[in-house]
N, CA, C and O atoms as CSV, one atom per row, in Angstrom:
chain,resi,resn,atom,element,x,y,z
A,1,MET,N,N,27.473,-22.948,14.280
A,1,MET,CA,C,27.363,-21.545,14.223
A,1,MET,C,C,26.648,-20.966,12.963
A,1,MET,O,O,25.461,-20.735,12.732
A,2,ALA,N,N,28.128,-20.766,12.009
A,2,ALA,CA,C,27.813,-20.416,10.799
A,2,ALA,C,C,27.255,-20.931,9.884
A,2,ALA,O,O,27.098,-20.143,8.951
A,3,LYS,N,N,26.734,-22.268,9.648
A,3,LYS,CA,C,26.062,-23.379,8.960
A,3,LYS,C,C,24.601,-22.590,9.259
A,3,LYS,O,O,23.898,-22.121,8.365
A,4,ALA,N,N,24.322,-22.545,10.542
A,4,ALA,CA,C,23.025,-21.832,10.813
A,4,ALA,C,C,23.018,-20.518,10.564
A,4,ALA,O,O,22.011,-20.226,9.919
A,5,LYS,N,N,23.743,-19.547,10.807
A,5,LYS,CA,C,23.631,-18.211,10.174
A,5,LYS,C,C,23.524,-18.411,9.023
A,5,LYS,O,O,22.490,-17.851,8.659
A,6,GLU,N,N,24.107,-19.004,8.027
A,6,GLU,CA,C,23.786,-19.074,6.844
A,6,GLU,C,C,22.781,-19.860,6.038
A,6,GLU,O,O,22.172,-19.547,5.014
A,7,HIS,N,N,22.768,-20.752,6.626
A,7,HIS,CA,C,20.743,-21.260,6.333
A,7,HIS,C,C,19.529,-20.228,6.582
A,7,HIS,O,O,18.502,-20.105,5.914
A,8,ARG,N,N,20.003,-19.406,7.922
A,8,ARG,CA,C,19.094,-18.333,7.948
A,8,ARG,C,C,19.290,-17.434,6.574
A,8,ARG,O,O,18.353,-17.426,5.777
A,9,THR,N,N,20.000,-16.983,6.397
A,9,THR,CA,C,20.508,-16.065,5.849
A,9,THR,C,C,19.305,-16.050,4.199
A,9,THR,O,O,18.464,-15.265,3.762
A,10,LYS,N,N,20.054,-17.808,3.613
A,10,LYS,CA,C,18.849,-18.186,2.244
A,10,LYS,C,C,17.772,-18.332,2.473
A,10,LYS,O,O,17.077,-18.501,1.471
A,11,LYS,N,N,17.301,-18.345,3.348
A,11,LYS,CA,C,15.504,-18.375,3.781
A,11,LYS,C,C,14.949,-17.079,3.742
A,11,LYS,O,O,13.796,-16.907,3.347
A,12,LEU,N,N,15.750,-16.050,4.162
A,12,LEU,CA,C,15.637,-14.771,4.490
A,12,LEU,C,C,15.063,-14.134,2.825
A,12,LEU,O,O,15.783,-14.134,1.827
A,13,LYS,N,N,13.666,-13.644,2.862
A,13,LYS,CA,C,13.414,-13.034,1.607
A,13,LYS,C,C,12.907,-11.403,2.161
A,13,LYS,O,O,11.925,-11.281,2.893
A,14,ILE,N,N,13.497,-10.545,1.825
A,14,ILE,CA,C,12.978,-9.051,1.975
A,14,ILE,C,C,11.802,-8.739,0.927
A,14,ILE,O,O,11.896,-8.791,-0.300
A,15,HIS,N,N,10.491,-8.348,1.815
A,15,HIS,CA,C,10.009,-7.290,1.358
A,15,HIS,C,C,9.099,-6.450,1.080
A,15,HIS,O,O,8.199,-6.580,1.910
A,16,HIS,N,N,8.774,-5.342,0.049
A,16,HIS,CA,C,8.894,-4.063,0.327
A,16,HIS,C,C,7.159,-4.053,0.193
A,16,HIS,O,O,6.389,-4.452,-0.681
A,17,SER,N,N,6.975,-3.408,1.480
A,17,SER,CA,C,5.553,-2.866,1.532
A,17,SER,C,C,5.232,-1.437,1.173
A,17,SER,O,O,5.928,-0.437,1.346
A,18,PRO,N,N,4.106,-1.542,0.671
A,18,PRO,CA,C,3.374,-0.244,0.415
A,18,PRO,C,C,4.122,0.879,1.476
A,18,PRO,O,O,4.552,0.568,2.586
A,19,LYS,N,N,4.185,2.392,0.824
A,19,LYS,CA,C,3.960,3.297,1.747
A,19,LYS,C,C,2.464,3.734,3.036
A,19,LYS,O,O,1.349,3.282,2.773
A,20,HIS,N,N,2.522,3.986,3.409
A,20,HIS,CA,C,1.526,4.626,4.503
A,20,HIS,C,C,0.364,5.108,3.709
A,20,HIS,O,O,0.277,6.205,3.159
A,21,SER,N,N,-0.863,3.777,3.723
A,21,SER,CA,C,-2.235,3.894,3.621
A,21,SER,C,C,-2.297,3.435,1.637
A,21,SER,O,O,-3.286,3.103,0.983
A,22,SER,N,N,-1.157,3.564,1.272
A,22,SER,CA,C,-1.537,3.530,-0.479
A,22,SER,C,C,-2.247,2.674,-0.649
A,22,SER,O,O,-2.871,2.674,-1.710
A,23,TRP,N,N,-2.488,1.414,0.467
A,23,TRP,CA,C,-3.396,0.416,0.089
A,23,TRP,C,C,-4.926,1.118,0.124
A,23,TRP,O,O,-5.854,0.698,-0.568
A,24,LEU,N,N,-5.004,1.954,0.802
A,24,LEU,CA,C,-6.197,2.453,1.168
A,24,LEU,C,C,-6.464,3.139,-0.500
A,24,LEU,O,O,-7.297,2.813,-1.347
A,25,ASN,N,N,-5.567,4.024,-0.528
A,25,ASN,CA,C,-6.048,5.015,-1.658
A,25,ASN,C,C,-6.435,3.999,-2.620
A,25,ASN,O,O,-7.639,3.941,-2.872
A,26,ILE,N,N,-5.528,3.053,-3.307
A,26,ILE,CA,C,-6.063,1.588,-4.014
A,26,ILE,C,C,-7.839,1.629,-4.047
A,26,ILE,O,O,-8.540,1.761,-5.051
A,27,ALA,N,N,-8.291,1.469,-2.614
A,27,ALA,CA,C,-8.858,0.805,-2.413
A,27,ALA,C,C,-10.266,1.362,-2.658
A,27,ALA,O,O,-11.245,0.720,-3.038
A,28,GLU,N,N,-10.168,3.138,-2.274
A,28,GLU,CA,C,-10.877,4.536,-2.775
A,28,GLU,C,C,-11.288,4.404,-4.019
A,28,GLU,O,O,-12.395,4.310,-4.549
A,29,ILE,N,N,-9.421,4.420,-4.654
A,29,ILE,CA,C,-9.778,4.308,-6.408
A,29,ILE,C,C,-10.467,3.258,-6.819
A,29,ILE,O,O,-11.156,3.739,-7.719
A,30,GLU,N,N,-10.711,2.212,-6.748
A,30,GLU,CA,C,-11.678,1.519,-7.649
A,30,GLU,C,C,-13.070,1.117,-6.745
A,30,GLU,O,O,-13.953,0.380,-7.184
A,31,LEU,N,N,-13.086,1.641,-5.629
A,31,LEU,CA,C,-14.383,2.159,-5.603
A,31,LEU,C,C,-15.016,2.903,-6.099
A,31,LEU,O,O,-16.187,2.771,-6.453
A,32,SER,N,N,-14.263,3.895,-6.211
A,32,SER,CA,C,-14.963,5.117,-7.035
A,32,SER,C,C,-15.168,4.989,-8.069
A,32,SER,O,O,-16.286,5.353,-8.436
A,33,ALA,N,N,-14.183,4.386,-9.151
A,33,ALA,CA,C,-14.723,3.623,-10.633
A,33,ALA,C,C,-15.346,2.806,-10.349
A,33,ALA,O,O,-15.973,2.547,-11.376
A,34,MET,N,N,-15.723,1.982,-9.408
A,34,MET,CA,C,-16.851,1.135,-9.604
A,34,MET,C,C,-18.336,1.638,-9.588
A,34,MET,O,O,-19.298,1.168,-10.194
A,35,THR,N,N,-18.265,2.954,-8.550
A,35,THR,CA,C,-19.515,3.537,-7.977
A,35,THR,C,C,-19.903,4.549,-9.525
A,35,THR,O,O,-20.957,4.702,-10.143
A,36,ARG,N,N,-18.621,5.048,-9.720
A,36,ARG,CA,C,-18.810,5.950,-11.097
A,36,ARG,C,C,-19.744,4.881,-12.330
A,36,ARG,O,O,-20.463,5.386,-13.192
A,37,GLN,N,N,-19.575,3.603,-12.202
A,37,GLN,CA,C,-20.116,2.910,-14.074
A,37,GLN,C,C,-21.060,2.157,-13.629
A,37,GLN,O,O,-21.915,1.748,-14.415
A,38,TRP,N,N,-21.096,1.841,-12.356
A,38,TRP,CA,C,-22.735,0.909,-12.110
A,38,TRP,C,C,-23.599,1.663,-11.263
A,38,TRP,O,O,-24.720,1.849,-11.738
A,39,LEU,N,N,-23.315,2.284,-9.813
A,39,LEU,CA,C,-24.364,2.967,-9.523
A,39,LEU,C,C,-25.004,4.205,-9.647
A,39,LEU,O,O,-26.162,4.384,-9.270
A,40,ASN,N,N,-24.123,5.289,-10.287
A,40,ASN,CA,C,-24.712,6.157,-10.876
A,40,ASN,C,C,-24.151,6.466,-12.520
A,40,ASN,O,O,-23.224,7.226,-12.798
A,41,PRO,N,N,-24.904,5.733,-13.423
A,41,PRO,CA,C,-25.582,5.894,-14.680
A,41,PRO,C,C,-25.759,7.336,-15.546
A,41,PRO,O,O,-26.633,8.085,-15.108
A,42,ARG,N,N,-25.372,7.573,-16.163
A,42,ARG,CA,C,-25.915,8.880,-16.708
A,42,ARG,C,C,-27.266,8.211,-17.755
A,42,ARG,O,O,-26.797,7.321,-18.464
A,43,ILE,N,N,-28.478,8.381,-17.960
A,43,ILE,CA,C,-29.548,8.392,-19.001
A,43,ILE,C,C,-29.357,9.380,-19.843
A,43,ILE,O,O,-29.713,10.434,-19.317
A,44,ARG,N,N,-28.841,9.569,-21.224
A,44,ARG,CA,C,-29.464,10.648,-21.935
A,44,ARG,C,C,-30.516,10.859,-22.400
A,44,ARG,O,O,-30.770,12.005,-22.770
A,45,ASP,N,N,-31.496,9.799,-22.537
A,45,ASP,CA,C,-32.662,10.702,-23.332
A,45,ASP,C,C,-33.433,9.415,-22.505
A,45,ASP,O,O,-32.613,8.626,-22.036
A,46,LEU,N,N,-34.808,9.077,-22.254
A,46,LEU,CA,C,-36.234,8.843,-22.288
A,46,LEU,C,C,-35.912,7.492,-23.203
A,46,LEU,O,O,-36.095,6.543,-22.441
A,47,HIS,N,N,-35.628,7.141,-24.131
A,47,HIS,CA,C,-35.380,5.889,-24.653
A,47,HIS,C,C,-34.636,5.098,-24.135
A,47,HIS,O,O,-34.963,3.953,-23.821
A,48,THR,N,N,-33.494,5.615,-23.967
A,48,THR,CA,C,-32.645,4.804,-23.315
A,48,THR,C,C,-32.922,4.751,-22.006
A,48,THR,O,O,-32.509,3.677,-21.569
A,49,LEU,N,N,-33.364,5.325,-21.271
A,49,LEU,CA,C,-33.951,5.053,-19.808
A,49,LEU,C,C,-34.873,3.329,-19.574
A,49,LEU,O,O,-34.844,2.322,-18.866
A,50,LYS,N,N,-35.605,3.932,-20.719
A,50,LYS,CA,C,-36.714,2.531,-21.007
A,50,LYS,C,C,-36.314,1.522,-21.168
A,50,LYS,O,O,-36.636,0.512,-20.543
A,51,SER,N,N,-35.426,1.617,-22.159
A,51,SER,CA,C,-34.775,0.310,-22.766
A,51,SER,C,C,-33.797,-0.531,-21.395
A,51,SER,O,O,-33.457,-1.713,-21.438
A,52,GLU,N,N,-33.552,0.247,-20.473
A,52,GLU,CA,C,-32.005,0.077,-19.230
A,52,GLU,C,C,-33.594,-0.456,-18.704
A,52,GLU,O,O,-33.398,-1.653,-18.493
A,53,ILE,N,N,-34.943,-0.198,-18.412
A,53,ILE,CA,C,-35.634,-0.938,-17.092
A,53,ILE,C,C,-36.436,-1.714,-17.322
A,53,ILE,O,O,-37.050,-2.179,-16.361
A,54,ALA,N,N,-36.759,-2.166,-18.659
A,54,ALA,CA,C,-37.565,-2.827,-19.227
A,54,ALA,C,C,-36.931,-4.678,-19.164
A,54,ALA,O,O,-35.836,-5.141,-19.482
A,55,PRO,N,N,-37.899,-5.199,-18.737
A,55,PRO,CA,C,-37.399,-6.710,-18.465
A,55,PRO,C,C,-37.018,-7.340,-19.775
A,55,PRO,O,O,-36.605,-8.499,-19.806
């Protein structure tokens, strides 16, 4: 019985999970950064706009 307990104890690993909804906060921050960077770029002048949309 003691050997079985010792075996289970050696295999036991404790993982600390994030606090409530912290993964959601990380996802929201990443999506916000991507949105600002890729979906809503600021075009400062007409020349920049033309160079962005030209093939």
